[in-house]
C-alpha positions in Angstrom: -118.5 116.3 39.8 -119.4 115.5 43.4 -118.2 116.5 46.8 -115.6 114.0 48.1 -115.0 113.1 51.7 -111.8 114.2 53.5 -109.1 111.5 53.5 -107.4 110.7 56.8 -105.9 107.4 57.9 -108.2 105.0 59.9 -106.3 105.2 63.2 -106.3 108.9 63.0 -110.0 109.0 62.1 -110.9 106.9 65.2 -108.6 109.1 67.4 -110.0 112.3 66.1 -113.6 111.1 66.5 -112.9 109.9 70.1 -111.2 113.2 71.0 -114.1 115.1 69.6 -116.7 113.1 71.5 -114.5 113.3 74.6 -114.9 117.1 74.5 -118.3 117.7 72.9 -120.0 114.7 74.4 -119.0 115.8 77.9 -120.3 119.3 77.7 -123.8 118.8 78.8 -124.3 121.6 81.2 -126.1 119.7 84.0 -125.3 120.2 87.7 -125.8 117.7 90.4 -128.9 117.9 92.5 -131.6 115.9 94.2 -132.3 114.1 91.0 -128.8 112.7 90.7 -127.2 109.6 92.2 -123.4 108.8 92.3 -121.4 105.7 91.9 -117.7 105.3 92.8 -116.0 101.9 92.8 -113.8 102.6 95.9 -116.6 104.2 97.9 -117.3 102.8 101.4 -120.0 100.3 101.7 -123.5 101.4 102.8 -123.7 104.7 100.8 -127.1 106.0 99.6 -125.7 107.6 96.5 -126.9 111.1 97.1 -123.4 112.6 96.9 -119.8 111.6 96.1 -119.1 111.3 99.8 -122.0 108.8 100.2 -121.7 107.2 96.7 -122.8 103.7 95.9 -119.9 101.4 95.2 -121.8 99.2 92.9 -123.6 100.3 89.7 -126.2 97.5 89.8 -127.1 98.5 93.4 -127.6 102.1 92.1 -129.7 101.0 89.1 -131.9 98.7 91.2 -132.5 101.5 93.8 -133.8 104.0 91.2 -136.0 101.6 89.3 -139.0 102.6 91.4 -137.9 106.2 92.0 -138.8 108.4 89.0 -137.5 111.5 90.7 -133.9 110.3 90.0 -133.1 111.2 86.4 -129.2 110.9 86.4 -126.5 108.6 87.6 -122.9 109.8 87.5 -120.5 106.8 87.3 -116.9 107.4 88.3 -113.9 106.0 86.4 -113.3 102.3 86.9 -114.5 98.9 85.6 -118.0 97.7 86.3 -119.1 94.1 85.8 -122.9 93.2 86.0 -122.4 89.6 87.0 -124.6 86.9 85.6 -127.5 89.3 84.8 -127.3 92.5 82.9 -127.5 96.1 84.2 -131.2 97.2 83.8 -131.9 100.6 82.2 -134.9 102.7 82.8 -136.9 105.4 80.9 -136.1 109.0 81.9 -132.8 108.0 83.4 -129.4 109.0 82.0 -126.1 107.3 82.9 -123.0 109.4 82.5 -119.5 108.0 82.5 -116.1 109.7 82.3 -116.0 111.4 85.7 -113.2 111.3 88.2 -115.5 111.3 91.2 -115.5 114.9 92.5 -117.3 116.8 89.7 -120.2 119.1 90.3 -121.1 119.7 86.7 -121.2 117.3 83.7 -119.2 119.8 81.7 -116.2 118.8 83.9 -116.3 115.2 82.5 -113.4 113.9 80.4 -114.3 110.5 78.9 -110.8 109.9 77.6 -108.9 110.6 80.8 -111.5 109.0 83.1 -112.7 105.8 81.4 -115.8 104.3 83.0 -115.8 100.8 81.5 -118.7 98.4 81.5 -117.6 94.8 80.8 -119.1 91.4 80.4 -115.6 89.8 81.0 -116.2 87.6 77.9 -118.9 85.6 79.6 -122.1 87.7 80.0 -124.1 90.5 78.5 -123.8 94.0 79.9 -126.9 96.2 79.5 -130.6 95.2 79.2 -132.8 97.8 77.5 -136.1 96.1 78.2 -138.9 98.3 77.0 -136.9 101.6 77.3 -137.2 104.4 74.7 -134.9 107.3 73.8 -135.4 108.9 77.2 -133.0 106.3 78.6 -129.5 107.6 77.9 -126.1 106.0 78.1 -123.3 108.5 77.5 -119.5 108.3 77.6 -118.9 104.6 78.3 -116.7 101.9 76.7 -118.8 98.7 76.6 -116.5 95.7 76.0 -116.1 91.9 76.1 -119.8 91.2 76.4 -121.1 87.8 75.4 -124.6 86.5 74.8 -126.9 84.9 72.3 -128.5 88.2 71.3 -126.6 91.5 71.8 -123.2 90.8 73.5 -123.2 94.3 75.0 -126.8 95.5 74.7 -130.1 93.6 74.4 -133.4 95.0 73.5 -135.0 98.4 74.2 -134.3 101.7 72.4 -132.2 103.8 74.8 -130.0 106.6 73.3 -126.2 106.0 73.1 -123.8 109.0 72.9 -120.1 108.9 72.7 -119.8 105.3 73.6 -117.3 102.6 72.4 -118.3 99.0 71.7 -115.2 96.8 71.7 -114.7 93.1 71.4 -118.3 92.0 72.1 -119.6 88.7 70.8 -123.0 87.1 70.2 -124.9 84.8 67.9 -126.9 87.8 66.6 -125.8 91.4 67.1 -122.2 91.1 68.3 -122.5 94.4 70.2 -126.2 95.3 70.1 -129.2 93.1 69.4 -132.9 94.1 69.4 -136.2 92.6 68.4 -137.8 95.9 67.4 -135.2 98.3 66.1 -132.3 99.7 68.1 -131.5 102.9 69.9 -130.1 105.9 68.1 -126.3 106.0 68.1 -124.5 109.3 68.0 -120.7 109.7 67.8 -120.1 106.1 68.8 -117.3 103.7 67.8 -117.7 99.9 67.1 -114.5 98.0 67.0 -113.9 94.2 66.5 -117.3 93.0 67.6 -118.4 89.6 66.3 -121.6 87.8 65.4 -121.6 84.1 64.7 -124.5 84.6 62.3 -125.7 88.2 61.6 -124.9 91.8 62.5 -121.3 91.9 63.6 -121.9 95.2 65.5 -125.7 95.7 65.4 -128.7 93.5 64.5 -132.4 94.4 64.7 -135.3 92.4 63.3 -137.7 95.3 62.8 -138.2 99.0 63.6 -135.5 101.5 62.8 -131.7 101.9 63.2 -130.1 105.4 63.1 -126.4 105.9 63.3 -124.7 109.4 63.1 -121.1 110.2 63.1 -120.0 106.7 64.0 -117.1 104.5 63.1 -117.4 100.8 62.4 -114.0 99.0 62.2 -113.1 95.4 62.0 -116.5 93.9 62.9 -117.4 90.5 61.5 -120.4 88.3 61.0 -120.6 84.7 59.8 -123.4 85.1 57.4 -124.6 88.6 56.8 -124.1 92.2 57.8 -120.5 92.4 58.9 -121.3 95.7 60.8 -125.1 96.1 60.7 -128.1 93.9 59.8 -131.7 95.1 59.8 -134.8 93.1 58.7 -138.1 94.8 57.8 -137.2 98.2 59.0 -135.6 101.6 58.3 -131.8 102.1 58.4 -130.5 105.7 58.4 -126.7 106.2 58.2 -125.2 109.7 58.2 -121.6 110.8 58.4 -120.2 107.4 59.3 -117.1 105.3 58.4 -117.2 101.5 57.7 -113.7 100.1 57.5 -112.5 96.5 57.2 -115.8 94.9 58.2 -116.5 91.4 56.8 -118.8 88.5 56.4 -116.6 85.5 56.7 -118.8 82.8 55.2 -119.0 80.6 58.4 -122.6 81.1 59.4 -125.2 78.4 59.0 -126.3 78.0 55.4 -123.5 80.0 53.9 -122.2 76.9 52.1 -125.2 77.2 49.8 -126.3 80.8 50.2 -123.0 82.5 50.7 -122.5 85.6 52.8 -123.8 89.1 52.0 -123.2 92.6 53.0 -119.6 93.0 54.2 -120.6 96.2 56.2 -124.4 96.5 55.9 -127.3 94.1 55.1 -130.9 95.1 54.9 -133.8 92.7 54.3 -137.1 94.1 53.0 -136.5 97.5 54.4 -135.5 101.1 53.5 -131.9 102.3 53.6 -130.5 105.8 53.5 -126.7 106.2 53.3 -125.5 109.8 53.3 -122.0 111.4 53.6 -120.4 108.1 54.6 -117.4 106.1 53.6 -117.0 102.4 53.0 -113.5 101.0 52.5 -111.8 97.6 52.7 -115.1 95.8 53.6 -115.5 92.3 52.2 -117.7 89.2 51.8 -116.2 85.8 51.5 -117.4 83.4 48.7 -119.8 80.5 49.3 -119.8 77.2 47.5 -121.7 78.1 44.2 -120.8 80.8 41.7 -123.5 83.4 42.6 -122.8 84.0 46.2 -120.8 86.3 48.4 -122.5 89.5 47.2 -122.3 93.1 48.3 -118.7 93.7 49.5 -119.9 96.8 51.5 -123.7 96.9 51.2 -126.4 94.3 50.3 -130.1 95.2 50.1 -132.7 92.5 49.5 -136.2 93.6 48.3 -135.5 97.1 49.7 -135.5 100.7 48.8 -131.9 102.0 48.7 -130.7 105.6 48.6 -127.0 106.4 48.5 -126.0 110.1 48.6 -122.5 111.6 48.7 -120.8 108.4 49.7 -117.4 106.9 48.9 -116.8 103.2 48.3 -113.1 102.3 48.1 -111.4 98.8 47.8 -114.3 96.7 48.9 -114.4 93.1 47.7 -117.2 90.6 47.0 -116.3 86.9 46.8 -113.3 85.0 45.7 -112.7 81.5 44.3 -115.6 79.3 45.3 -115.4 75.7 46.5 -115.9 74.4 43.0 -113.0 76.5 41.7 -114.8 79.3 40.0 -115.0 83.0 40.8 -117.9 83.8 43.0 -119.3 87.1 44.3 -121.0 90.1 42.7 -121.2 93.8 43.6 -117.8 94.6 44.9 -119.2 97.7 46.6 -123.0 97.4 46.5 -125.5 94.6 45.5 -129.3 95.2 45.5 -131.8 92.4 44.8 -135.1 93.6 43.5 -136.6 96.8 44.9 -135.4 100.3 43.8 -132.1 102.1 44.2 -130.9 105.7 43.7 -127.2 106.5 43.8 -126.2 110.2 43.6 -122.9 112.1 43.8 -120.9 109.1 45.0 -117.5 107.7 44.2 -116.7 104.0 43.5 -112.9 103.3 43.4 -111.0 100.0 43.0 -113.8 97.7 44.2 -113.7 94.1 43.0 -116.6 91.7 42.3 -115.0 88.4 41.5 -117.8 87.1 39.4 -119.6 90.3 38.3 -120.3 93.9 38.9 -117.0 95.3 40.2 -118.7 98.2 41.8 -122.5 98.1 41.6 -124.9 95.2 41.0 -128.7 95.5 40.5 -130.9 92.4 40.0 -134.5 93.1 39.0 -136.3 96.3 39.9 -134.9 99.7 38.9 -131.8 101.7 39.6 -130.8 105.3 38.8 -127.2 106.5 39.0 -126.5 110.2 38.8 -123.3 112.3 38.9 -121.1 109.4 40.1 -117.5 108.4 39.4 -116.4 104.8 38.8 -112.6 104.5 38.7 -110.5 101.3 38.5 -113.2 98.8 39.5 -112.7 95.2 38.3 -114.6 92.0 37.8 -113.9 88.5 36.6 -116.9 88.5 34.4 -119.5 91.1 33.3 -119.8 94.7 34.2 -116.6 96.0 35.8 -118.5 99.1 37.0 -122.2 98.2 36.8 -124.1 95.1 36.2 -127.9 95.3 35.9 -129.7 92.0 35.2 -133.4 92.1 34.4 -133.4 95.7 35.8 -134.2 99.1 34.5 -130.9 101.0 34.6 -130.5 104.8 34.2 -127.1 106.4 34.2 -126.9 110.2 34.0 -123.8 112.5 34.0 -121.3 109.8 35.3 -117.6 109.2 34.7 -116.3 105.7 34.1 -112.5 105.5 34.0 -110.2 102.5 33.7 -112.7 99.9 34.8 -111.7 96.3 33.8 -113.6 93.1 33.0 -111.4 90.0 32.6 -114.3 87.6 31.5 -112.5 84.9 33.4 -115.7 82.7 33.2 -116.0 83.1 29.4 -119.2 85.0 29.9 -119.6 88.0 27.5 -119.8 91.2 29.4 -119.1 94.9 29.2 -115.8 96.2 30.6 -117.9 99.0 32.1 -121.6 98.3 32.0 -123.5 95.1 31.6 -127.3 95.2 31.2 -129.9 92.5 30.9 -132.9 94.8 31.0 -133.6 98.3 29.8 -130.6 100.7 29.9 -130.5 104.5 29.5 -127.1 106.1 29.5 -127.0 109.9 29.1 -124.3 112.6 29.3 -121.6 110.2 30.6 -117.9 109.8 29.9 -116.3 106.3 29.5 -112.5 106.2 29.3 -109.9 103.5 29.3 -112.2 100.5 29.8 -111.3 97.0 28.8 -113.3 93.8 28.8 -115.3 91.2 26.9 -117.5 91.2 23.9 -118.1 94.9 24.1 -115.4 96.7 26.0 -117.8 99.6 26.9 -121.3 98.2 27.4 -123.1 95.0 26.6 -126.8 94.0 26.9 -127.1 90.3 27.6 -130.4 90.0 25.7 -130.3 92.9 23.2 -126.7 93.1 22.1 -124.2 96.1 22.3 -125.8 99.2 23.8 -126.0 102.5 21.9 -124.8 105.4 24.2 -126.2 108.8 23.1 -124.8 112.1 24.3 -121.8 110.4 26.0 -118.1 110.5 25.4 -116.2 107.2 24.9 
């Protein structure tokens, strides 16, 4: 029915990605020249950075020296650990920083970012990089950025530099555990985000407008207190292609979550546009809040947004739990979309759980179209083990629904597979082995059981 993604264990996936970017990310065929400066941590003091023999021994000194020298377009940074101190390293347009060198190379193709780690660290007390007003011509390639700490962007604050083959590990902030920006963020290519934390929003990345583009990246074990366990974007465009989101979470500790709950275990977008393509979401989660309609979108939550999902897999994501008043809370075990429009094509939803409703996919208001998708073994404690669409126009075409389960633990009538409270059109689909409430297959909250033409039950 649709093309599935290759299955490999998480640890292996991260290792394979990192080995790949270690080789491919290092093969930019640039040679050193008058436009290049060099940094080596054990270099003698007083160097001017024009060669390895006369290298700077301090990255901040090198960056400060080239701020007013546009002729310098590259800085090669030898293996070692670099700490900016109380103020961040400042980036510059038309300047590329390259890590992963031993300290004797003559071409960037000689780099090996695995064997020669060039670590940028905030030592758990300060931020690391300042993007300022930079654009994509500022490049950071082949660095681990770890243990940064700040109010906004524990590792990177502001600007739109390009990041390639970088790892963001263990950074912390109030907003944007690893990266925080006021107007979108840089593009990220073949990067890894591991165990970054935001007290409020965007465990790995948070931007308040503009665009966020991530390609070939892994997001693992990032957390946020309120929303966007891995990524949060407000009023912008999010493009995700060929990425993995694994075991990210919203933990329900951010301000206001006692009433509002937490949303978007991996991704949260507010009044924006989202495109998710060829990506996998597994084991992501949102914790419940206090009332029964909170803790939504175990993997993805879109609020008043345009959502497009193509050739993605959602496995074992969870929305909610038992709330503070003792009832199941949380809807949309994989995806929850509030108003706006959504189109989901050629995707797989397997073993997701929405404790209160919509084991796999929830749509509230607006319109949603689901084509050529598989829903297998999803579960809810109330209505719609596979899909719940409340006051929404739902169209389902050529989909398979297999062994989805609604327990109706709240005593609310709901379909074992589909629950609809608006218009529903179901065509050419197959529904097998469902179990649930008033109608085991489908139930319309306002109109009664749903007729299902041209479908196999």
